[in-house]
MARTORVO-573543 format. One record per residue (C-alpha): x, y, z. Coordinates in Angstrom, 3 decimals. Last residue first. Example, Ala and Ser with C-alpha at 12.3 -4.5 7.8 and 13.67 -1.06 7.14 Angstrom:
BEGIN
x,y,z
13.670,-1.060,7.140
12.300,-4.500,7.800
//
This chain:
BEGIN
x,y,z
30.232,8.866,-24.406
32.038,6.448,-21.911
34.166,3.440,-22.629
35.587,0.858,-20.305
38.582,-1.489,-21.266
39.546,-5.060,-20.156
42.846,-6.578,-21.161
44.186,-10.064,-21.793
45.916,-8.579,-24.917
44.642,-4.942,-25.405
41.553,-4.477,-27.581
42.093,-2.007,-30.641
38.566,-0.489,-31.360
36.293,0.336,-34.150
32.876,2.159,-33.394
29.502,1.520,-34.126
26.336,3.196,-35.168
22.741,2.302,-36.189
22.596,-0.535,-33.485
21.446,-4.088,-34.449
24.845,-5.794,-33.741
26.539,-3.211,-36.466
25.020,-0.453,-38.532
27.788,2.033,-39.849
27.223,5.802,-38.704
30.564,5.596,-37.486
31.549,6.513,-33.587
34.487,8.500,-32.917
37.000,6.960,-30.740
39.095,8.892,-27.978
42.005,6.633,-26.354
42.271,3.280,-28.423
44.232,0.760,-26.196
47.720,-0.548,-25.759
49.627,0.195,-22.655
51.504,-3.071,-22.585
50.465,-3.488,-18.689
52.410,-2.358,-15.320
49.111,-1.145,-14.064
50.088,2.696,-14.994
51.333,1.142,-18.001
47.345,0.667,-19.160
46.291,-2.680,-19.660
43.509,-2.907,-17.205
42.210,0.150,-19.327
39.708,2.849,-18.089
37.857,6.015,-19.162
37.986,5.064,-22.783
36.527,8.082,-24.397
33.775,7.469,-26.777
33.103,10.615,-29.072
29.414,10.685,-30.533
26.573,8.609,-32.119
24.394,6.693,-29.524
23.604,2.986,-29.318
26.782,1.480,-30.140
27.442,-1.579,-31.886
30.922,-3.312,-31.887
33.824,-3.277,-34.018
37.365,-4.906,-33.437
39.586,-3.341,-35.789
42.637,-4.409,-33.651
42.548,-7.243,-31.162
45.894,-7.747,-29.385
46.241,-11.423,-28.678
47.068,-12.766,-25.109
43.270,-13.850,-24.967
40.329,-12.902,-22.472
39.394,-9.614,-24.465
36.878,-7.799,-22.006
34.906,-4.895,-23.460
32.446,-2.702,-21.480
30.620,0.277,-22.585
29.405,2.591,-19.899
26.099,4.349,-19.794
24.508,7.360,-17.622
21.297,8.750,-19.060
19.324,6.588,-16.688
21.529,4.170,-15.297
23.346,1.773,-17.484
25.854,-0.812,-18.024
26.452,-1.944,-21.208
28.374,-5.393,-22.304
30.857,-6.956,-24.256
32.793,-10.345,-24.160
35.651,-11.656,-26.040
37.117,-15.276,-26.211
37.878,-14.872,-30.161
36.116,-17.812,-31.198
33.329,-17.521,-28.758
32.121,-13.998,-29.471
28.667,-14.979,-28.299
28.125,-12.545,-25.426
27.870,-9.303,-27.573
26.599,-6.207,-26.482
24.607,-7.413,-23.336
22.627,-5.451,-21.159
22.816,-4.253,-17.767
21.348,-1.652,-15.484
17.723,-2.585,-16.045
18.034,-6.019,-15.269
18.096,-5.179,-11.538
20.254,-6.319,-8.619
23.469,-4.136,-9.163
21.169,-1.249,-10.641
22.686,1.769,-9.507
26.176,0.484,-8.800
28.186,0.573,-12.423
25.906,3.168,-14.074
26.195,5.401,-10.990
30.146,6.093,-12.039
31.869,7.878,-9.056
31.748,4.792,-6.635
32.924,2.408,-9.101
35.492,4.463,-10.887
37.266,5.075,-7.406
37.255,1.351,-6.438
38.431,0.260,-9.783
41.300,2.776,-9.444
42.293,1.497,-6.282
42.286,-1.916,-7.853
44.339,-1.080,-10.317
47.005,0.526,-8.357
47.449,-2.543,-6.259
47.593,-4.336,-9.472
50.320,-2.266,-10.559
52.294,-2.437,-7.489
52.264,-6.131,-7.422
54.006,-6.221,-11.117
55.845,-3.156,-10.184
57.720,-5.394,-7.680
58.630,-3.348,-4.176
54.899,-4.056,-3.113
55.760,-7.507,-2.622
57.355,-7.080,0.576
53.363,-6.478,2.084
53.528,-10.501,2.072
50.506,-10.831,4.367
51.202,-11.119,7.887
51.744,-14.734,9.801
50.028,-17.470,11.160
46.964,-17.104,9.182
48.575,-18.186,5.947
47.031,-17.154,2.650
48.910,-18.906,-0.342
51.534,-17.182,-1.623
51.795,-14.867,-4.545
50.012,-11.690,-2.991
48.311,-10.125,-6.330
47.906,-6.599,-4.595
44.070,-6.436,-4.070
44.165,-10.123,-3.480
46.056,-9.644,-0.351
43.244,-9.095,1.758
40.055,-10.924,0.316
37.989,-9.093,-2.298
34.193,-8.288,-2.191
32.151,-6.487,-4.720
28.432,-5.844,-4.739
26.609,-7.247,-8.018
26.195,-6.484,-11.551
29.645,-6.961,-13.515
31.887,-4.113,-13.990
33.785,-4.247,-10.729
34.434,-8.370,-10.976
35.119,-8.224,-14.796
37.748,-5.614,-13.992
39.146,-7.577,-11.329
39.630,-10.648,-13.660
41.158,-8.526,-16.335
43.639,-7.526,-13.713
44.501,-10.902,-12.706
44.902,-12.069,-16.499
47.364,-9.378,-16.701
49.331,-10.613,-13.525
49.429,-14.153,-14.933
50.073,-13.131,-18.653
53.232,-10.890,-17.267
54.494,-13.854,-14.906
54.035,-16.704,-17.696
50.825,-18.129,-18.468
47.852,-19.441,-16.479
46.130,-17.733,-13.663
45.532,-19.656,-10.459
48.770,-18.213,-8.805
47.345,-14.590,-9.046
44.387,-15.574,-7.112
46.441,-17.511,-4.286
46.731,-21.359,-3.826
44.129,-23.705,-3.609
45.993,-25.779,-1.148
43.730,-25.343,1.800
43.686,-21.564,1.344
43.182,-18.788,-1.121
39.589,-19.275,-2.466
38.391,-19.488,0.900
39.359,-16.255,1.827
36.998,-14.353,-0.336
36.628,-13.476,-3.982
33.356,-12.705,-3.470
30.355,-11.461,-5.835
27.444,-10.059,-3.584
24.186,-10.983,-5.105
20.720,-9.742,-4.618
18.901,-12.919,-5.817
17.259,-14.101,-9.077
19.153,-11.093,-11.023
22.070,-12.793,-11.980
20.395,-15.753,-12.880
20.890,-16.037,-16.597
23.908,-13.785,-16.506
25.779,-16.486,-14.608
26.121,-18.352,-17.735
28.422,-16.054,-19.778
32.069,-16.838,-18.479
31.280,-20.512,-17.529
29.643,-20.724,-21.033
32.678,-19.859,-22.771
34.373,-23.018,-21.839
35.731,-24.334,-25.269
36.618,-20.859,-26.027
38.811,-20.757,-23.386
41.347,-23.249,-24.264
43.698,-21.047,-25.903
43.557,-18.764,-23.182
44.838,-21.864,-20.525
42.047,-22.343,-18.245
42.362,-21.120,-14.852
40.325,-18.102,-15.655
37.453,-20.174,-16.878
37.428,-22.078,-13.235
37.831,-19.051,-11.206
34.726,-17.519,-13.261
32.759,-20.863,-12.579
33.270,-20.733,-9.142
32.856,-17.237,-8.439
29.243,-17.278,-10.540
28.164,-20.514,-8.507
29.618,-18.686,-5.101
27.361,-15.557,-5.757
27.153,-14.433,-1.832
23.876,-13.526,-0.741
22.353,-10.103,-0.045
19.681,-8.609,2.191
18.504,-11.683,3.798
14.888,-11.928,3.958
14.459,-16.128,3.968
11.924,-15.540,1.385
7.968,-16.754,1.305
6.421,-13.906,0.155
5.976,-12.184,3.935
9.631,-13.277,4.352
11.108,-10.750,1.890
13.409,-11.958,-0.595
17.358,-12.459,-0.413
17.193,-16.296,-0.106
14.194,-16.628,-2.539
15.056,-20.062,-3.904
17.735,-22.486,-2.552
19.973,-22.943,-5.464
23.121,-23.905,-3.018
26.164,-22.121,-1.802
24.467,-20.025,0.919
27.045,-17.437,2.433
24.004,-15.053,3.507
24.600,-11.470,3.989
22.690,-9.254,6.956
22.545,-5.501,5.792
22.170,-2.576,8.558
20.151,0.384,7.314
17.049,-0.138,9.895
18.578,-1.765,13.246
15.471,-3.126,15.334
13.261,-3.816,12.082
15.940,-5.394,10.132
17.792,-7.415,12.546
14.180,-8.719,13.943
12.716,-9.437,10.454
16.405,-11.154,9.459
16.829,-13.205,12.355
13.146,-14.432,12.512
13.693,-15.403,8.822
16.533,-17.255,9.876
15.168,-19.086,12.709
12.144,-20.189,10.855
14.486,-21.899,8.456
16.575,-23.453,11.105
13.425,-24.700,12.871
12.160,-26.136,9.167
15.504,-27.764,8.555
14.578,-28.918,4.938
15.300,-32.715,3.991
11.693,-33.822,3.500
9.515,-36.403,5.370
6.907,-34.078,6.002
7.680,-33.785,10.073
11.474,-33.175,8.794
13.795,-36.093,7.823
16.474,-37.434,10.228
20.012,-37.882,8.862
22.642,-40.267,8.936
20.882,-42.902,7.088
22.110,-41.653,3.539
25.412,-39.939,4.269
25.452,-36.526,5.192
27.265,-33.561,3.756
23.757,-31.512,4.098
20.962,-33.707,4.956
19.100,-31.594,7.556
19.265,-29.079,4.776
18.970,-25.279,5.759
21.399,-24.806,8.369
24.485,-26.498,6.427
23.575,-24.090,3.370
23.570,-21.188,5.615
27.659,-21.747,6.432
28.271,-18.497,7.650
25.970,-15.355,8.240
27.823,-12.089,6.957
26.537,-9.314,9.369
26.014,-5.678,9.081
26.665,-2.054,9.921
28.242,-2.733,13.412
27.436,-0.098,16.252
29.411,-2.285,18.921
26.435,-2.335,21.244
23.623,-2.447,18.819
24.875,-4.260,15.890
27.091,-6.744,18.097
24.310,-7.149,20.400
21.378,-7.641,17.973
23.049,-10.483,16.579
24.112,-12.082,19.980
20.472,-11.510,20.821
19.199,-13.676,18.177
21.442,-16.456,18.592
20.662,-16.538,22.612
16.959,-16.477,21.616
17.233,-19.175,19.381
18.711,-21.266,22.133
15.960,-20.123,24.826
13.266,-21.034,22.580
14.324,-24.443,21.534
13.549,-25.599,17.931
17.123,-23.965,16.656
18.902,-26.706,18.465
22.396,-25.770,17.510
24.547,-27.712,15.581
27.904,-29.296,16.938
31.322,-29.431,15.673
33.907,-31.932,14.277
33.847,-29.962,10.773
33.017,-32.487,8.476
30.902,-34.728,10.657
28.739,-31.735,11.813
26.923,-32.972,14.958
23.303,-32.440,16.272
20.777,-33.610,14.007
22.354,-37.005,13.053
24.107,-36.719,16.522
20.899,-37.284,18.456
20.921,-34.923,21.354
20.642,-31.700,19.534
22.961,-28.753,20.820
22.426,-25.996,22.948
21.444,-27.946,26.026
22.590,-31.592,25.189
22.832,-32.482,29.015
25.311,-32.227,31.477
24.637,-28.576,31.804
26.835,-27.165,28.929
26.706,-30.421,26.778
28.934,-28.393,24.615
28.662,-24.691,25.013
32.445,-23.841,26.338
34.635,-25.250,28.645
34.539,-28.923,27.249
35.299,-27.871,23.490
32.986,-29.486,21.202
32.952,-26.234,18.842
29.864,-24.611,17.612
27.681,-24.602,14.620
25.311,-22.692,12.377
25.046,-19.170,14.191
28.467,-18.136,12.876
29.030,-14.578,12.387
31.303,-12.685,10.014
31.225,-9.099,10.721
30.509,-6.145,8.528
31.898,-2.362,9.131
31.359,0.596,7.213
34.094,2.761,6.174
33.245,6.676,6.158
36.389,7.754,7.836
34.432,8.599,11.039
32.757,5.203,10.862
36.072,3.385,10.777
37.172,5.243,13.630
34.244,4.274,15.676
34.660,0.767,14.728
38.312,0.575,15.898
37.552,2.477,19.107
34.710,0.018,19.839
37.479,-2.669,19.670
39.549,-1.207,22.265
36.220,-0.449,24.191
35.849,-4.562,23.965
39.526,-4.987,25.087
42.696,-5.884,23.344
43.802,-7.357,20.076
43.851,-11.354,21.206
41.255,-10.530,23.573
38.771,-11.745,21.160
35.422,-9.668,20.699
32.877,-10.991,23.213
29.119,-11.868,23.031
29.290,-15.014,20.988
32.285,-16.512,23.017
32.970,-19.899,21.984
32.966,-19.744,18.424
34.573,-22.049,15.827
34.674,-19.850,12.765
37.167,-17.491,14.246
40.152,-18.294,12.035
39.715,-21.659,12.877
43.618,-22.188,13.142
43.537,-19.727,15.785
41.853,-21.869,18.387
40.004,-20.972,21.384
37.569,-18.651,19.874
36.205,-15.026,21.032
34.013,-13.210,18.267
36.723,-11.867,16.145
34.863,-13.789,13.007
36.286,-12.778,9.555
36.168,-8.851,9.465
34.347,-7.421,6.535
35.450,-4.201,5.744
33.406,-1.857,3.799
33.529,1.041,1.230
36.842,0.391,-0.018
38.804,3.209,-1.657
42.366,1.834,-1.509
43.394,5.150,0.557
40.549,4.435,3.024
41.375,0.812,3.392
45.031,1.584,4.014
44.116,4.259,6.699
41.489,2.134,8.225
44.355,-0.864,8.801
46.697,1.392,9.917
45.119,3.589,12.382
42.176,1.745,13.926
44.234,-1.300,13.399
46.547,0.098,16.263
43.681,0.597,18.492
42.460,-2.884,17.779
45.807,-4.211,18.850
48.032,-5.697,16.176
49.028,-9.235,16.896
52.735,-10.357,17.583
55.194,-11.133,15.074
58.058,-9.099,16.627
58.139,-6.245,14.160
54.306,-6.055,14.653
51.689,-8.047,12.713
49.739,-7.147,9.542
46.958,-8.550,7.895
47.288,-12.050,9.704
45.421,-11.586,13.204
42.891,-9.037,11.610
41.567,-11.745,8.938
39.957,-9.157,6.405
37.834,-9.164,3.789
37.499,-5.638,1.774
34.075,-5.072,0.658
33.364,-2.545,-2.182
29.501,-1.582,-1.574
28.344,1.153,-4.148
24.857,2.201,-3.372
21.580,1.241,-4.918
20.548,-1.296,-3.014
22.198,0.031,0.023
19.498,2.761,0.383
21.027,4.535,3.194
18.299,6.640,5.538
19.355,4.905,8.672
22.892,4.800,7.745
22.794,8.690,7.736
21.964,8.833,11.882
24.583,6.132,12.426
27.306,7.975,10.473
26.582,11.090,12.043
26.605,9.776,15.602
30.322,8.205,15.203
31.927,9.972,18.176
30.957,7.288,20.597
31.887,7.296,24.497
33.148,4.068,25.878
32.513,3.383,29.407
29.097,1.667,29.359
29.903,-2.145,29.368
32.379,-2.475,32.071
34.097,-5.789,31.601
33.730,-9.143,34.105
36.108,-11.546,32.457
35.368,-15.095,31.724
37.932,-17.345,31.860
39.292,-19.412,29.043
43.350,-19.322,29.026
44.831,-20.661,25.787
44.170,-17.780,24.782
43.872,-14.323,26.319
41.195,-14.253,29.148
37.563,-13.590,27.814
35.219,-10.656,27.580
31.650,-10.213,27.200
30.539,-13.231,28.723
26.982,-14.451,27.560
27.771,-18.010,27.149
29.923,-17.854,30.533
32.875,-20.159,30.643
31.972,-23.583,32.061
33.253,-25.993,34.717
31.376,-29.194,34.762
30.722,-31.563,37.402
28.864,-34.810,36.849
26.106,-35.764,39.412
24.630,-37.600,36.816
20.830,-36.642,37.009
20.850,-33.345,38.586
24.221,-32.075,36.504
26.377,-30.030,38.829
27.470,-26.735,37.256
30.602,-24.731,38.096
30.534,-21.359,36.438
33.361,-19.292,35.472
34.830,-16.149,36.824
37.814,-13.529,36.160
37.688,-10.465,37.949
38.353,-7.056,35.780
35.602,-5.007,37.102
34.769,-5.278,40.649
33.184,-7.807,43.278
32.129,-6.013,46.342
28.838,-7.299,46.228
28.118,-11.153,44.565
24.493,-10.770,43.107
23.612,-14.447,42.154
21.268,-16.087,39.736
19.957,-19.189,38.368
17.416,-19.604,35.427
16.276,-23.122,34.481
12.737,-21.937,33.637
11.195,-24.215,36.246
12.345,-22.058,39.345
14.588,-19.682,39.856
17.401,-21.358,41.203
19.784,-19.052,43.688
23.348,-19.420,43.178
26.196,-21.379,45.159
29.119,-18.841,46.096
31.684,-20.459,48.395
31.198,-24.300,47.536
32.427,-24.090,44.026
35.799,-23.289,44.780
37.580,-21.227,42.197
39.686,-19.673,45.206
36.751,-17.476,45.664
37.969,-13.983,44.028
39.848,-15.689,41.318
36.604,-17.254,40.184
33.628,-19.478,40.714
30.041,-18.841,40.399
28.261,-21.967,41.513
25.336,-23.805,39.953
23.145,-26.756,41.464
21.142,-29.568,40.486
21.785,-28.197,36.976
19.416,-29.727,34.020
17.586,-26.084,33.275
21.193,-24.397,33.182
20.516,-20.579,31.908
22.800,-18.049,33.726
22.950,-15.039,35.870
25.558,-13.340,37.713
24.943,-9.975,39.209
28.634,-8.060,40.049
29.083,-5.716,42.813
28.448,-2.260,43.926
26.386,-1.385,47.078
23.949,1.524,46.851
20.774,-0.503,47.345
21.508,-2.859,44.722
24.336,-2.019,42.094
25.399,-4.288,39.288
28.606,-4.861,37.232
27.456,-7.778,34.847
28.261,-11.420,34.573
26.086,-13.604,32.188
22.495,-13.001,31.639
20.568,-9.501,31.913
22.084,-7.329,29.457
22.672,-10.309,26.874
18.837,-10.955,27.029
18.646,-7.857,24.885
16.586,-9.467,22.142
14.343,-11.117,24.513
11.773,-12.940,22.371
12.528,-16.894,22.836
9.427,-17.254,24.824
11.477,-18.493,27.777
13.417,-15.163,27.648
10.470,-13.034,27.506
9.465,-14.753,30.556
12.549,-14.405,32.450
12.743,-10.793,31.664
8.950,-9.702,32.820
9.777,-12.275,35.962
12.825,-9.821,37.150
16.337,-10.893,37.670
17.564,-9.551,41.197
15.927,-11.724,43.556
16.941,-10.577,47.308
19.900,-9.880,48.834
21.500,-10.974,52.184
22.955,-14.158,50.714
25.643,-12.324,48.985
27.087,-11.077,52.686
28.748,-7.731,52.227
32.458,-8.321,52.097
35.697,-7.938,54.136
39.047,-9.721,54.185
41.933,-10.100,56.650
44.844,-12.347,56.186
45.961,-15.021,58.869
46.829,-17.676,56.481
44.028,-19.663,57.680
41.550,-16.745,56.670
40.576,-13.900,58.755
37.094,-12.560,58.677
34.874,-9.306,58.307
31.282,-9.579,57.093
28.996,-6.507,56.015
25.313,-6.377,56.641
22.925,-6.037,53.957
19.652,-5.494,55.999
21.931,-3.263,58.403
21.978,-5.111,61.981
19.719,-4.144,64.942
19.369,-5.922,68.241
16.457,-5.482,70.811
14.950,-8.544,70.295
18.445,-10.303,70.439
19.989,-11.410,67.223
21.352,-15.140,66.549
24.424,-15.511,65.023
25.877,-18.599,63.109
29.036,-19.322,61.663
29.466,-22.786,59.506
32.924,-24.215,58.594
32.399,-27.432,60.600
33.690,-29.012,63.499
31.400,-26.827,65.758
29.305,-24.518,64.468
31.353,-21.420,64.650
29.775,-18.459,66.509
29.632,-15.208,64.778
32.082,-12.334,66.731
30.799,-9.030,66.985
32.791,-6.096,65.606
30.331,-3.609,65.245
29.755,-2.528,61.874
32.102,-5.592,60.318
30.296,-8.375,61.691
32.653,-11.012,62.553
33.817,-14.161,61.069
36.871,-16.000,62.705
39.084,-19.096,61.106
37.642,-18.607,57.312
38.438,-20.645,54.362
35.165,-22.756,54.200
33.030,-19.284,54.843
29.318,-20.517,55.241
27.629,-18.024,56.982
23.933,-18.407,58.732
22.527,-15.359,60.410
19.552,-16.193,62.813
16.447,-13.608,63.504
14.330,-14.414,66.439
10.467,-15.042,66.386
10.949,-18.811,66.910
13.227,-18.835,63.679
13.343,-15.712,61.471
16.080,-16.353,58.561
19.002,-14.211,57.813
21.806,-15.610,55.257
22.461,-19.128,54.378
20.000,-22.019,54.357
17.077,-21.180,52.387
18.947,-19.186,49.983
21.257,-22.192,49.150
18.606,-23.630,47.149
19.684,-26.267,44.803
21.919,-27.680,47.426
24.962,-30.328,46.213
28.117,-28.261,47.241
29.009,-30.858,49.623
29.249,-28.571,52.498
25.707,-27.238,51.217
24.228,-30.082,51.316
25.981,-31.181,54.487
24.111,-27.989,56.010
20.835,-28.828,54.474
21.093,-32.289,56.027
21.872,-30.816,59.635
25.147,-31.298,60.962
26.165,-33.275,63.929
25.668,-36.873,62.454
27.248,-36.076,59.137
30.217,-34.579,61.176
30.636,-37.850,63.135
30.387,-39.856,59.861
33.631,-38.010,58.476
33.205,-36.122,55.443
//
C-alpha cells in the first residue's frame, strides 16, 4: 500500500485492506458515532455502491475501496440493508451486508464443543444453509484458535480473503460469519492468517459435507434435509436386533473397483443401489462393508487417507445419492458398515495438517504425531475439540446416513505409543508405559456414545494384537467394541492353507490353535482386502496344487469360514475366486464367471450364506463356547478335523479333509443315534467338485470317541461336509 494512503486511512482500515483484522465487525457494518449511525462497507471490486431500497449512493473514502454513509436523524434504513454495486467490468450485483448480522453460534454450543461433548457439532461448524430474519444465506463457522484472521473465500468473492473476514468468538478459537444470499452449490474454503508467523493458509472445511471431484478440493455447500427416507421399518427393527446371536455375513467392497461402466468410469451411488444391492441380495450376504467412502484426494489410498470426515466422496455422486444407496440396501434387508479412520490423517496442505499454522489436530512432537510407515499424522486425542471432531463424525454417519455400524481402522496403532517405532522414537505415558492413555479414553468414549445414541448399531475394531477385552464393556475395563477382527486366526489359516497338503500334518496346530482363544472376544473372521493386495496375490492363488486342487482348497477354506464360530467377512472377488490380485484402478474380473471353477465357488458361497442364515447352530453361539465342541482335533496324520455346532436341540456335524485323498470308512462318534443327512458338501458337482460323499448315513451302536454311537463316512478330497440328524 502506498505511504500516502496509509497516512489517510485509519489503522483499522489498513488492517482490513491488508486482511489482518481479527474483528472486522468492529469496523464494518452499522455503528453509532456522535449520536449518528454510520455504515461502512469494504468492497475491493466495486466502482459504486448504493442502497438497494432507495438508490442512495454511499461515499467512497478517497483513494480506497471503503464506502461510507452517515444517516441523518430522521433517516431509516432496514436493519439488514441490501447493497447494489457495479464492479470494474460494469456488472451489477446485489447482496445484503454480512456485517449487519449479529452472532449466530449460541454460547451453549460453543461451551459443549470446548468440553468435547457436542455430538452434533457438525450441524453448527462448517458451511450450512441458514436463514436469519427471513433472509437466506450460508452460515460459516470454524475452529482455528491460533489464527489472527480467518476469511471465507469462494467462487462468490473471487477467492479473495479481503472480502469476507469472519468474526472471532473469543478464547475458544471459534470464528463465524453469515453470508446472506449465497445458495446451495457454491464452492468455498477458509483462508487463515496465523497470528504468530503471518503465514496464510487456504484450507478446506473440516466439517464440509460435500467436496469437488478430485483433484479439486473445494468444499461445496449442500442441502442437508432434502432426502426423504423410506427405511423406517429397518431402523425400527434394528433397535431390537440382537446381533450377538444373529447371522452376520459381510461383503467387503471397494466401490470404485467393484464394477465400472463401459468407459471405465466410476459407478454412481444410484447405479450401485441397483447393481451392487441386487448382487449382494442374490449372494445372500447380510451386510455390505464399504472401504472408506469418506472424501479423500488419492485413489491409491483406497479412502484410508481421509480429508473429509463428514462427506461421502464425490467420485460416485452427491450426499443424497449416497443416502439413496443406503436406503435401497435397507429396503432389501441389507445392513451397511463403513470403514472409518480415526487413527491418522494425511499431510495434504489443503486439509487438516497444521490447520491454523500450528499443530492443531495433530501432536507437535513427531514422536507422538506422525506415522513414519504411512507418512500420515496422528490425532491429538487429549484435546477436547479434536476428540469431539471425531466423535461427531461417527455420530454423523450413523444418524445422517442411517449406517448400521463402523469398522474402526488401525486400532492397534492407536493403542500403543511405540507402534511400529524404533527405540527412542516414542514418548512414554505418564506412568512410563507404552499405552496411549488418551487414545484409550477416546475409544471407550466412542463406543459408549455410539451405543447409547444409536442402539442396534455395531462398532468393529481392526486390532491385530493381544490387547485384552477389546470387545468387553468399558465398565469392566474393556474398550467397549461390539466385535474385533480375528487377525491371528486369519493369518494362521491362510498360512496353513498355503502349505502343500503333504506337509500340512506338520502345521496342524495352525488349524486348531485358534479355538484356544476363540471366545475371549467377539470375533469377526476376515478374509479382507489386505490379504489380496501388495503382492500377496488372490486367495485362490495362495492355494497349492493344480487348478482343480486350488479351487477345491478354496471351497474347503470357505466351508471352514462359515462353520467356525464368529461372524464372516469376505472381500469382493473372493466369492468367485478371482485369479488376479485386487487392483483398485479397474473393475473386478467378472469375465472369469464364464469358467466352471469360478462359477462353482460363487455358487458355493451363495449356498453357504443361505445355510448359515437358516441353521441357528451356525450363528446363535458365535461368541460362546456352548455352540462348539470338538469331535476330533487330533487327526494330524490325515489332516482332518471334525466338530459339532450346537444350539439347543439343533446340531450340525462338520468334517473337513485337508488332503487330496478320498478317505473311505472314516468313522466319527456321534451324540445321538439316527439317520444323518449330508446337507452340504464342498466337493459337490454343483460347485465343480468330484461329487464324492456319503448322502444319508445310518448310525451304528458302536462306541467311538467317547460316544455310544458312530457313523462311517466317505470324505471327499480337499473337501468339507456338513451333516444333520
